[in-house]
N, C-alpha and C positions, 0 to 999 in steps of 0.2 A: 513581629518582624523587626529586625535590627535596622538602624539608620542606613547602614551600608546596603543591606538587602533592599530597603525602600528606594534608595537612589538608583540601584541597579534595575529595579522593576520599572521606575519611571523613565530610565534611559532607554529601555527596550523599545524596539519598534512597535507601534500600535497596530494590531492585527484585527481585521474584521471578524467578529465572533462566528463560530461554526453554527451555533444554534439560530443565528439570524439569517442564514442563507435560505432563500426561498426556492422551492423546486429542485430539479436535478436529484431526485431521491435515489435513482439508480447508482449514480456516482458516489453519493454520500454513504449509501449502504455498503458498497464495495470497499470503500476506504475504512469504514469502521470495522468491518469483519476482518480485514487484513491487520488492523491494529490489535484486535482481540487475539487472533492467531496468525502471526507473521509467516508461519509455515505454509499458508495458503499460496504464497508465491508472488505477491504483488498484484498490481492492477494496471491495465492499459486503458486510458481514457481517450476515446476518439470522438471528436465533435467539432462543431462550428467555432470559429474565432469569437472571442468575447462572451463566452458562456460561463465564465467563472471557474475555469479549471484550476488555474494557479491560485486564485483567491481561496477556493475550498481546501486545497492541499495545505496551504500555509495556515489556514484557520484550524485544521485538524491538528497539526504539529503544535500549535499554540495551546490547544485545548488539553492535550495529554498531560498527565501529572508528572512531577519531577521523578527522576530515577536516581537510585544510589549508585555511585561510581567510585572507583579507586582514585583518590585525589592525585592530581597532576599526571594522570595516565593519558597518553594521547589517543588511546583506543576506547575510552569510556568503559573500561573493564568492569564487569559485575563483581563486587566483593564477595559474593556468596555462590555464584554459579560457575564452576570450572569451564563449562562450554563457552562462556562469554568472557573468559579472561585471556589476556595476552600470555605468552609463554613465560615472560619475566615475572608477572604477577603470580602465576601458578607456581613458579619455582619458590618465590618468597613464602607463599601459603604453605607449601610442602615443608619448608624449613621452620615453620612456626613463627615467622616474623609478624609483627603487628602491622596491619594494613590500614593506612589512613583513609577514612571514608568521607566523601563530599556528596552533595546533592546538586543536580543540574537539570535544566529543561531538556526535553527530548529534542535532539538536533534535527533540523531539516536542511539537507545539503542540496543545493542547486548544482547540477552538472551542466556547465556551458557547452554549447555545440562544438566549439573549437578546441576542447580539452585534448591534451595528448595522453598517451597511455601512462607516461611517467606521472603526470598530474593526477590521474585517476588512481593508479595502484601504489604510487610512492617510488622513491629511488634509493639506491644504495650508494654511498660514497666509497667507491673502491679504493681511492688513494688513502683515505683515513683508515679503512679496514686493513689495508696492507701495512701501513706505517705504524699504526697504534694497536693493531690486533683486536679491534672491537668491531662489532657489526653496526656501522654507522648508517642508520636508516632514517630517511626523511619521509614521514607518513603522507599519504595522499588523501583524496576525497573519500575513498572507501573506508579508511581508518576513522575519519571524522564522522562518517555516517553510521558506524557501528552502533547498534541498539537505537537507531533513529530512522529517519525517512530519507531516501535518496530520490530526488525528483529530477526527471529528465524531460524537459519541455521539447516538443518537436522531435520526439525520439525516432520518428521515421526519417529524419534527416541526418541522424547520427551515423557515423561510420560503423559498418556491420561488425568489424573486429572489436570495437569498443563495446558494442551491445553484447557481443558474446562474452566479453570479460565480465561485464556487469551481471549478466544472467548466471554465469558460472559461480561468481562469488555469492550471489543471492541464494543460489541452490545449495551450495556447500556450507555457507556460513563462514568461510575462511578466504583470505586473500594471500596468495603466495607470490613473492617477488624473488626472481633468481637472476643473478648476474655474475659472470666470471667465476663460477663455482661457489658463490656465496648465496645462501638461500635464507630468506626471512619470511615468516608468516605471522598473520595476526587475525583475530576474529573480525568478521565483516558480516554481521547479521543485521540486515536492515529490511524495511518495507520498500520495495522498488516500485515507484510510481512513474509511469510514462504517459505522456499526453501527446496528441498530434491532431492534425487536421487531415481528413481523408483526401482533400483536394491536392495535398502536397506529396501524395504517394503512400502506398501501403507498406507495412513491414513484411519481410519474407515470412511465409507460413511457419518455417522452422523456429524463427525467433518469436513470432506471435504466440505460438503454442507454449512457450516457456513462461509466459505471464499467466499467473493463476486465474485472474478474472479479467473480463473485458467489458467496460461500461461504454455505452453509446449515449451521447448527450446531444440535444438539439436546441436551437434557439426557441425560446418561449413564444408561442403564437398569439396567445390570448391577450388583447390590449390591456385589460384591467390588471392582469398579473404583471405585465411589463411595467406599468405605471407604479405598481406596488414595489417592485424590485428597485426601480430608479429612485423612488422616495426613500427607501431604506438606506440606499447608498449615500444619498444626499444628507440624510440625518447623521450618518456616521461621519462623513467628511466635515460637516459643520461643527460638530462637538463630540469627538471620539470618546473622551472620558465619560461623559454623560450617557452616551449610547452603550458603552461597555457595561456601565453600572446597571442599566436596565436589563441586561442579559446575564448578569453575574450569577443569579440563582439557577437559571437554566443551564449555563455552562458548567457550574459545579455539579448539578444533578446528572448531566450527561457524563462528566468525568468520573463520577462515582459509579455510574452504571457500567462504564467500560472496565474499571478496576474490578468490580464484582464479577463481571463476565469472564475476565481473565482468570480469576480464582475458581470460578464454577466450571470452566471448560473441561478439566480432566474428568469431571463426574458425568458429563453428558453422554447419553447412550443413543446409538442409532441401530435400530433393530436389523437383524440379518435380512429379513424379507425386503426391507426398504433398500438395503445396500444392493441386493440382487437386482431390484427394479431400476436403480440408478445405473448399474452396469448394463442392463437391458436397453435402456434409453441410449447410452453411449454406443452400444453395439448396433442398434437400429440406425443411428445417425452416421455410422461408419467412421467413428472418431478413431484416429490413429493413436496407438499407445494407451497407457493407463492413467496419464495425467488427469484427464477429464474426470474419471471415476474418483481418484484420490481427492482432487480439489473440491468436487461437489460434496463429498463426504465431510471434508473439513469445514467448508463454508456453511453447510446446514447445521453442523454442531455449533459453530461460532454464533450463528443467528439465534439458535435455541438458548445458548448461554447469555447472549445479549438481552434476551427477553426474560431472563431469570428462571428458565425451566431446565429440566435435565433429560427430557424425552423428546427426541426429534419427531416431528409430525410430517405428514405428506405435504401440508401447506408450507412448512419451512423449506422443504426441498423445492417446491414450485417457485418460491420467491428467489432462490439463488441459482437454479440450474441453468437459466439462460445466460446469466453473467459468467458462469463457469464453462459453458460449452459453445457459445455462438461463434467464437473465434477459432474453434478447432474443426469446423466443418470444411469439407473440401469445396473450393470455390468453382462454380459453374458460371462462365461469363454470360451465358444466355439466360440464366436464372433471374427472374424478376421478384421472386418471393423472398422476403426478409429472413435472414438466418435465425433471428430470434423467434420468429413465428414457427419456423421448422422445428426448433428445439421444443417449444411449448406444445406443438401438435404431437410430437413423439412422446412427450411427457404425458399428455392427456390420454393417449392411447394405452401406454404401458400401465399407468396408474389408475386407469378407469375413471377419470374425471372429465368434466366439461371445460372447454376453453373459456377464459374470462373475456369480457368485452374488450379490455385493453389489449389482450394478446391477439384477438381477432383483428383489431385495428392495425396490427403490425403486418398483416398478410402481404401487402405490397410495399412495405416500407413507408406507409403513410402515417403510422401512429406517432404520437409524440411522447411515448412512454419514456420516462427518464427526464422529461422537460417539465412542462406545466402539469400540475396535478390539482 
């Protein structure tokens, strides 16, 4: 590492390591699968205050390996993938121009609740465009988040119109800004992560359905585990460099596992019979549309790749199907049964397996799955 790189690394904000986070396995799994296959469509994390949502998401962004980008490009364009290039870079490539390449950390962009649409999407300087004849574009947060993670805390308090804009960009992979007859577009492919507290209101079902996965997290109840979590945090706060050094090999190991999973993903196979059964579960649960089927297929493949295999098993599907479907069920105000339990019950019937103890504990929403383990 050069002296400049060393000084930049030391100047960077110290982040709590992902591998040191205790519990909340459901949230961690959902985030990892979205990083392996961003086409899953992001994750919505709903849970109590102070359960480590923001800490975990920042830790994930810090864990990810550096990416190759076109130097000085505001959109972090990929120098080799045309789908992840801005129009200007694609034009230079088509002309055979030499593209300068740099490496940078994956960006994690925080979207503030009070953000305006211009701040999110970017703005066009009409005066400059008319007087100088150039498309003067000031990039917004979506440009900064391209090929990274866009995090919206308290997404249930965000203006519905802005949520629509975010979800449209996340789904299409492009952001288009139009003003006074001038149109500019740029790649905006990111992992959208939203978090919220159910006490502060729910998202509209139409918006909730657009998130690929939905993780529920709860405050850890077991006293010994609570003490363990507090002690870890205290150790980190007292001496961050020493704490990070202790987890360096685990961090590097997980980073390597993610990279291998991304490379292995295209080779993963999901048998036709299992795909039919996934759709049968969705049909039995009366899930609207086909997003549930598609996301469950993608998530099961991502999990299989993460574990270094190429053949999806029934157990792989069992581990992801609740995350993919629980937020797509129609809400009955009089229903006391947990939606996750309903998904697992339908899965058990269709696939001919027995419910696990953890899933049975969720029947009345009393389980702490996703919290202490």
